[in-house]
C-alpha positions in Angstrom: -1.4 31.5 -30.4 -5.0 30.2 -30.0 -7.5 32.1 -27.9 -8.3 30.5 -24.5 -11.9 29.9 -25.6 -10.7 28.1 -28.7 -8.4 26.0 -26.6 -11.4 25.2 -24.3 -13.5 24.1 -27.2 -10.7 21.9 -28.5 -10.5 20.3 -25.0 -14.3 19.7 -24.9 -14.4 18.2 -28.3 -11.5 16.0 -27.4 -13.2 14.8 -24.3 -16.3 13.9 -26.2 -14.4 11.0 -27.8 -14.5 9.2 -24.4 -17.5 7.7 -22.7 -18.4 7.4 -19.0 -16.8 4.0 -18.7 -13.4 5.4 -19.8 -13.5 8.1 -17.1 -14.8 5.7 -14.5 -11.8 3.4 -15.1 -9.5 6.4 -15.0 -10.9 7.3 -11.6 -10.1 3.8 -10.3 -6.4 4.7 -10.8 -6.5 7.9 -8.8 -4.1 7.8 -5.9 -6.5 9.5 -3.6 -9.2 6.8 -4.3 -6.7 4.0 -3.9 -5.7 5.4 -0.5 -9.3 5.7 0.7 -10.1 2.2 -0.6 -7.0 0.7 1.0 -7.9 2.3 4.3 -11.4 0.8 4.2 -10.1 -2.6 3.3 -7.5 -2.4 6.0 -10.2 -1.7 8.7 -12.3 -4.6 7.4 -9.4 -7.0 7.7 -8.5 -5.7 11.2 -12.1 -6.3 12.3 -12.1 -9.8 10.9 -8.5 -10.6 12.1 -7.7 -8.5 15.1 -4.0 -7.6 15.3 -3.3 -8.6 11.7 -1.8 -5.3 10.7 0.7 -5.2 13.5 1.6 -8.9 13.0 2.2 -8.2 9.3 4.3 -5.1 10.1 6.5 -7.0 12.4 7.0 -10.1 10.2 7.0 -8.9 6.6 10.7 -8.2 6.4 11.5 -11.7 7.6 9.1 -13.1 5.0 10.7 -10.9 2.3 14.2 -12.2 3.2 13.0 -15.8 3.1 11.5 -15.6 -0.4 13.7 -13.0 -2.1 16.3 -15.4 -3.5 13.6 -17.6 -5.0 11.7 -14.5 -6.4 14.9 -13.1 -8.0 15.6 -16.5 -9.6 12.0 -16.8 -10.8 11.8 -13.4 -12.6 15.3 -14.0 -14.1 14.8 -17.5 -15.4 11.0 -18.2 -15.8 8.9 -15.1 -16.1 9.3 -11.3 -15.6 8.5 -8.9 -12.8 5.6 -7.5 -14.8 3.9 -10.9 -15.1 4.9 -12.5 -11.8 3.2 -11.8 -8.5 4.8 -8.7 -6.9 7.2 -9.2 -4.0 4.7 -7.4 -1.8 1.8 -9.6 -2.8 4.0 -12.7 -2.4 4.9 -11.7 1.1 1.3 -11.1 2.0 0.2 -14.5 0.5 2.8 -16.4 2.5 1.9 -14.4 5.7 -1.8 -15.2 5.2 -1.2 -18.9 4.8 0.9 -19.1 7.9 -1.7 -17.1 9.8 -4.8 -18.9 8.6 -3.3 -22.4 8.2 -5.8 -23.4 5.4 -6.3 -27.1 4.8 -7.0 -26.7 1.0 -5.4 -24.1 -1.1 -6.4 -23.3 -4.7 -3.9 -21.4 -6.8 -5.7 -20.1 -9.9 -3.0 -18.9 -12.3 0.2 -20.9 -12.0 3.5 -19.1 -11.4 5.5 -17.9 -8.5 2.4 -18.3 -6.3 2.5 -22.0 -7.0 6.0 -22.0 -5.5 4.8 -19.9 -2.5 2.0 -22.2 -1.5 4.1 -25.4 -1.7 6.9 -23.6 0.2 4.3 -22.8 2.9 3.0 -26.4 2.8 6.5 -27.9 3.3 6.8 -26.1 6.7 3.1 -26.1 7.8 2.0 -27.8 11.0 -0.7 -29.7 9.1 0.1 -30.2 5.4 -2.5 -28.5 3.2 -3.6 -29.9 -0.2 -2.5 -27.5 -2.9 -3.8 -27.3 -6.4 -2.5 -25.0 -9.2 -4.6 -24.3 -12.2 -3.9 -22.4 -15.4 -5.5 -21.8 -18.8 -2.1 -22.4 -20.4 -0.4 -25.8 -20.5 2.9 -24.1 -21.4 2.9 -22.1 -18.1 2.0 -25.2 -16.2 5.1 -26.9 -17.6 7.2 -24.0 -16.7 5.8 -24.0 -13.2 6.4 -27.7 -12.8 10.0 -27.3 -13.9 10.6 -24.5 -11.3 9.0 -26.6 -8.5 11.1 -29.6 -9.5 14.3 -27.6 -9.4 13.6 -26.8 -5.7 12.5 -30.2 -4.7 8.9 -29.2 -4.2 5.9 -31.3 -5.3 4.9 -30.6 -8.9 1.7 -32.7 -8.8 -1.8 -31.2 -8.7 -1.1 -28.9 -11.7 -3.8 -28.9 -14.3 -5.8 -26.8 -16.7 -8.9 -24.8 -15.8 -10.9 -26.9 -18.3 -10.0 -30.2 -16.7 -10.2 -28.9 -13.1 -13.6 -27.2 -13.4 -15.0 -30.3 -15.1 -13.6 -33.0 -12.8 -13.0 -31.5 -9.4 -16.0 -30.7 -7.1 -14.3 -29.9 -3.8 -14.3 -26.5 -2.1 -11.2 -24.6 -0.9 -10.7 -22.5 2.2 -8.0 -20.3 0.6 -8.0 -19.2 -3.0 -5.6 -17.0 -4.9 -7.3 -15.7 -8.1 -4.9 -14.6 -10.9 -6.2 -16.6 -13.8 -5.5 -15.9 -17.5 -6.2 -12.8 -19.5 -8.9 -10.4 -18.2 -11.9 -11.6 -20.4 -11.2 -15.2 -19.3 -10.6 -14.1 -15.7 -14.0 -12.3 -15.6 -15.8 -15.2 -17.1 -14.4 -17.7 -14.6 -14.9 -15.5 -11.5 -18.5 -16.4 -10.7 -17.9 -20.2 -11.1 -14.9 -19.9 -8.8 -16.9 -18.0 -6.1 -20.0 -20.2 -6.4 -18.6 -23.7 -6.8 -15.0 -23.7 -5.5 -15.0 -21.4 -2.4 -15.8 -22.9 1.0 -18.4 -21.2 3.2 -15.9 -19.3 5.3 -13.1 -19.4 2.7 -10.7 -16.5 2.0 -10.2 -15.3 -1.6 -7.4 -13.0 -2.6 -8.0 -11.3 -6.0 -5.0 -10.0 -7.9 -5.5 -7.1 -10.4 -9.0 -6.5 -8.9 -9.6 -3.5 -11.1 
């Protein structure tokens, strides 16, 4: 059996293999940090939208029941639960749309979110314009097929390259879940600087 000091030296030598960035990212995943960060974000949202937390608490189960059959179908026939927006995020997106009633919605990263925004638009008091953008034409085609199967509009689906080159309008609600992480990081600043309205709301998925 190794001496405790020898075990300690082994541990220290093992840790030397990792840099500060590695440990910083590991710290991001600590539950205590996540709880503190979520409390701070919740207070900020409550200051901006008084009563939001209580309204969400009272209505989220109703939203969940409304979208659950479509979500189950989507993860069984189109994508997977790992790739699709989570049920919790899906409920929150639909709740925010109903609360804020945006006139222009930009869905960056097509998928179940593309269904959600058009599902909202169908019942909204004032019909918003919805665009869904992706870096993959294959995923755009899958999204279009799912929308068609539920009699929802499948127009305004396009690639990031075409959209960023040809569309100059700004959106008051943006959901950002676009492509693999290097691509997502590269497109973040253009989205914030050229596509977001002055008082627009942006929801970032996988913010870490």
